N, C-alpha and C positions, 0 to 999 in steps of 0.2 A: 778751424779744421786742421790746420797744420800742427804737427807735433813739435812743441817748443821745449820739451824736457831736455835737461842736460844729457849730452851723449847721443841725442837723436838729431843728427845733422841732415839737412836737406841736400839732395844731389841736384846739381844745376848743369845747364848747358854750357860746356866749355867753349863752344864756337860762337856763342851769342855776341860777344864783344866785337869780334872781327866782322860779323854780319851787320851789326848795328853801325860800326864804323864805315863800312862800305855804303850803307844806306845814307848816312850823313854826307859822305863825299859825293854821292850821286845827286842828292838834293841840292847841295851847295854848288856843284858844277852846273846843274840845270839853272839855278837862280843866277849864278854868275854869267852864264852864257846869255840868258835872256836879258839881263841888265846891259851887257856889253852890246848885243845886237840892237837893242832899243836905243841905247845911247849913241851908237855909231850912226843910226838912221836919223838921229835928231828928234826923236819922238818920245823920249823919256820924260814923263811928268810925274809929280808926286802920286797921282792916282794910279798910274801904270806901275810905279815902283811898289805900291802896296799890293797891287794885283800879282806881281811877280813873286813877292815875298809869300803871299797867301798860297799861290800855286806851288812854290817850293816846299812850304810846310805840308801841303797835301801830298806831294811826292814822297816826302819823308814819312808821313803817316802810313802810306801804302807800302813802302819798301822796308820799314823797320820790322824785323821778325819778332814773333812772340817769344818771350823769355820763359822757357820751360824749366820747372823745378819739380822734384818728387821727394817724397818721404814715405815712411811706413804707412801704407794704406791710402795715399792721396797723390794726385798729379795735378799740377797747376800750370796754366799758360797765361802769362801777363802780356797783353798787347798794349799799344799806346792809348787805347780808349777804354779797355775793360779787362777784367780778370775772370777767368773761368777755372773752376776746380771740380774734379770728380773724385769720388771714393773708389779707388782701384780694388779694394777688398769687398765691394758690393756692386760690381758691375752687372748690368743686365744685357748689354750689347757691346760688341767690339767688331767693327767692320773696317774694311779697307777699300777706298775708292780711288780710281784713276790709275793710269799706268806710268806716265812720264813724271807728272808732278802729283803723285798720289798722296793721300793723307789717311790717317787712322781716325775713326770716329768712335768715341767712347761715351756710353750713357750709364749712369748709375741708378740705384733704386730710388733716389730722391728726385730723379728727373733731370739732373744736371747733365749737360752735354759739352764735350770738349773735342776739338780737332787738333791733331798733332802731325807734323811732318815726320815720316819714318826716318828720314836722314838724320834728324836730331837724335833718335835712338841709336842709329848706327854709329854716330860719332861720340856717343856718351854711354859707356858701358854701365855706369852707376844708375843712370836714368832707366836704362833697359832693365837692369836688375830689379829696381823698385817696381816698375810696371809689371814685369813677369811675376814677381812674388805676389803682388796684389791680385793679378788675374788668376793665378793658381788658387788663391784663397777664395775668390769668387766661384771658381769651378768646384772647389771642395764644399762650399756652402750651398751650392746649387742655384745661385742667383743668376749666373751667366747662362743665358739661354742660347745665344748665338755668338760665335766668334772664336771658339776654341781652336778651330783650324787656321784662322788668321794668325793667331798667336804662334802656333807651331810653324807656319810658313815663314813668318817674320823672324822667329828664332833661328831657323835654319839659314836664312839670308845673313843675319848678323854673325852667326857662328862661322859661316863660310868666308865672309869678308874678313873677319878677325884672323882666321887661320891663314888666309892668303896674305894678309899684311905681315903676319909673323914670319911666314916663309920668305917673303920678299926682303924683310929686314935682315934675315939671317943669311941671305944670299943663296938660298936653295932653289929659287926659281929664276 
């Protein structure tokens, strides 16, 4: 589904490495502390060591964020266990759920479903551009039945945040 033609480069999440590094540090810290506490109590056995390693791996799997990439007409999120892709140029639904840790839900005509954190789009203008372009194509084709207002609201949020960042960087605010 991804476009691999020369000159068609995928846009990726620029903040993913830092988030993944933080997840690894948290999982390693959890594992190190559990080993240390168990060792200090004198109860560390090989079976318990395997348990702490397995729990640390579970913490890592939960904390590592999905790696989001986009290209002409597609958006992909790769998690530690699976990869999901939607065609942004043939979406049928775009919704936003939650207030504090909200997420976007996208569904395409093939039945594929993808959830994306809007903060990823705020931090990555190229991802936002690819999604916006694909959603506008879906609107033009008439496949997008619900979600045009969500795109407009998200676009205003991203544009306002970008303008505020530019003003702060220039020292005008």
